[in-house]
N, C-alpha and C positions, 0 to 999 in steps of 0.2 A: 533570620539570615539564610538558613537552608532552604526555606520555601521560596525565597527570591530567585533561587537558581532555576525554578521551574516556571517562572513568569515569562509569558510570550507576548506581553503587551507591546504593540507597535510593530510586530512582525507579520509577514504575509506568507501563508502556506497554500501552495497549489496541491490539490489532492485529486489525482486522476481516478476515474471510475467511482465517483462519489455521489451519485444520485440516490444510492440505497446501500444497504448492507454494511460490509466492513468499511468501505470507503467513507460512507456517511458517518459512521461511528468515529473514525479517525478524525474527520473534519470537526465533529462535535467536540471531541476531546481537546484538540488544540485551540479551537475557538473559545471553549470554556476556560482555557488558560490565558486568554487575552489576545490571541492571534486573530487576524482577519483570514478566514478560510475561503479559498477560491475553489468552488465545486467545478468539476469537469466531467463531461460525458458527451455523447453525440446527440442527445435529445434535449433541445432547450427547454421544452415544457416540463420534462421530468426534473431537470436541474432547478428550474424556478420553483417547482412544488417543494423540492427538498430544501431549497434556500429559505423559503417562507416558513417552513417548520422550524428551522434553526433561529430565524429572526424573531419568531414569536417568543422564543426563550431568551431574547435579548442579546443574541450573539451576532458578531460582525461577519457578514457573509457576502461574497461576490460569486458570479458564475462566469464560466468561459467554456463555451461549447466548441469542441474541435475533436478531430479524429486523431488519437495518439498513435495510430499505426501509419500515419502519413508524415514522413519527416519534414516535408515542406510546410504542412499545416502546423506542425508542432513549433517549428522555428518562428513562423509568423505570429502564432498565438503568444508565445513567450515574449517576443519582441513587443507586441502590442500591450500585453499586461504591464511590462516594465515601463514602457513609455507613457502609458495613460494612467496607471494606478500606483506604480512604485515597484521597488525591488521584490523579487521572489526570494525570501529568506530560507524557506523550507519547501522541499519537494517530497511528496509521497507518491511513489510509483505504485499505484494500487490496481489499475485496470487489469482485469483478468477474465479468463473463460476456461471452462473445462468441458471439452467435447470428447465423450467417451467412445472407445472402440478397441477391440483387441488389436495389437500392433500389426498382426498379419492381415487384418481386414481394414485397416485404417486407410481412407482415401488420401491422396496427396493433398487435396485442398483442405482437408480437416487438419492434417498435420501442420500445414503452413499457416492456417488461420490461428491455431493455438500459439504457435511460435510468434507470430506477428503481434498478437494481443498481449501475451504474457512477458515476452522477452524483448522483441524489437522496440516496443513502445517505451520500455524502461530505459533503453539505451538512447533513443531519440530525445526523450524528455530530459534525462540527466545531462546529456551532451549540451543541449540548448541552454539549460539553466546553469550548468557549471561554467560555461564560457563567460557568463556574467558574474558568477560568484567569485571566480578566480581573481579578477582585478580588485574586488572588494575585500579579499582575504578572509572570507567567512561564508558559511552556508551549511545547511543540513539536507542530506538526501537520505530518505528512508524507503526502502523497497519492501513490498509485501511478498514475502516468501511463503513457506508452508511446512507442515510436518513432512510433506512430500518433497521437500528439498533433501531429505535423508531417507524417506521410506517410499514404497510404491505399492499400489494395489492393482489387481487385474483391471484392464480397460482404461487405466489412467496414465498410460505410458507417455503420451504427449504432454500432459499436464506436469507429471513428475519430472520429465526431462527439462521443461522450461523452468520450473522452480529450483531444480538443482543448478542449472546454469545461472539463474538469477542470484543464487547464493555466491557463486564464483564472480559474477559481475559486480556484486557488492564489494568483494574483496579487491577486485581490480580497480574499482573507483577509489577505494582507500589507497591503494598503491600509487595511483597517479595524482590524486588530488589532496591527500592529507597535508602535504607540504604547503598547500595554498590556504590552509585554515578551514578546509571542508571536512566534515564528518559524514561518512557514508556507512550506514548500518541497515539492518533488515529486521522486520518483525515476522516471525513464523507462527501464524495461528494454527491451532489444532482444529477440531470440529466445533463450529459455532452455529448457534440457532439463527438462521437467516431465511429470507424468502427462498433462496436457492437450495437450501438444505431441507426444506419442509418435507419433500417426498421421502428423504432418507429418515427423517425423524418420525414420519408416519408409518414406516416400515418396521413392524415389531422385531423382526429378525436382526435388521441392521442396528436398530436402536439398542437392543440387548447386547449385541456385539460391541458397540461403541462404548457403552457404559461399563462393560466388563474390561475392555481393553485400556480404558483411561483410568489412571489411579484415582483421579478426582471423582470418578463414578458418574459423570454427567457431561452434558454439552456445555460449551462455553456460552456466556451471554455477552452481547456486544459491548456493553459498558466496561467489561473487563479488559478490553483492548486499549482503553483511553489512557491509562496510566503509562503503559509502554510507549504509546505515541507521544505523549507530553515529555517523557523522560528523554527519548531519542531526539526530539525536536528542540530541546532546551539546552541551556548552558550546563545543566546537571550532567550532561554526557559529553562534555568538552574534550575528554581524553578517551572516549570510547570510539573506536573506528574499525570498520571491517567486521563488525560483530553481528551474529545472528541471534536474536532474542526470541526464544520459544515461549509462546503463550498457549500452552496446550494441555493444561491439567496434568502434566507429567507423562504424556503419551510417549515421548521420545526417550524418556529416562528408563523405561522398563522393557522387558521382552515377555 
């Protein structure tokens, strides 16, 4: 009975920024629970390669290449998916970028690029999907936040700003849409072993700092995000709303 709450059979999940890394892990998690995962990114070839890897494991996968920072492209893509394939039951706003510079040296275009990718895209995608979820009286929206929704490090000011704002956008979605049967929550990963963090893991000083700073004493592994993804996408979280779920090995629990 309890396990049935986590069953996503028959549902469709759009996962932005999912050709690799955390996004692909989230897609793998919900597809493994029975959902059809719709991979998104701007590179159709990269999406197809990622989709084939999931299909080889027997998972149901589709692709949708579009630019999540373009509101017109988002609206057109969501409309097309729903018209041609079926309702989007679950949205993971995962697209993100971290362009580092001290705040006093950060060019305007860098600041705007991080905000557009990390924050604007989540609003555009959630708005387009919620407009269709509201009449159906159901839906799940899960935003990828970060430990930097609460913490900051030198040179990550733009990234931390967007992740803090995304935490509040998650709560605003709850405030506006919970009465329509929509649950809006967020996953806040700590430091995970991905292609993008490979240089940090290869830096002995940073690796030592990270392992000492994290109570678990290690980097997170991508499969460790799947449980949180399935929980927040499923009926098991039907009364969880506006919540930020940290998956960080305890990093934000200690000083």
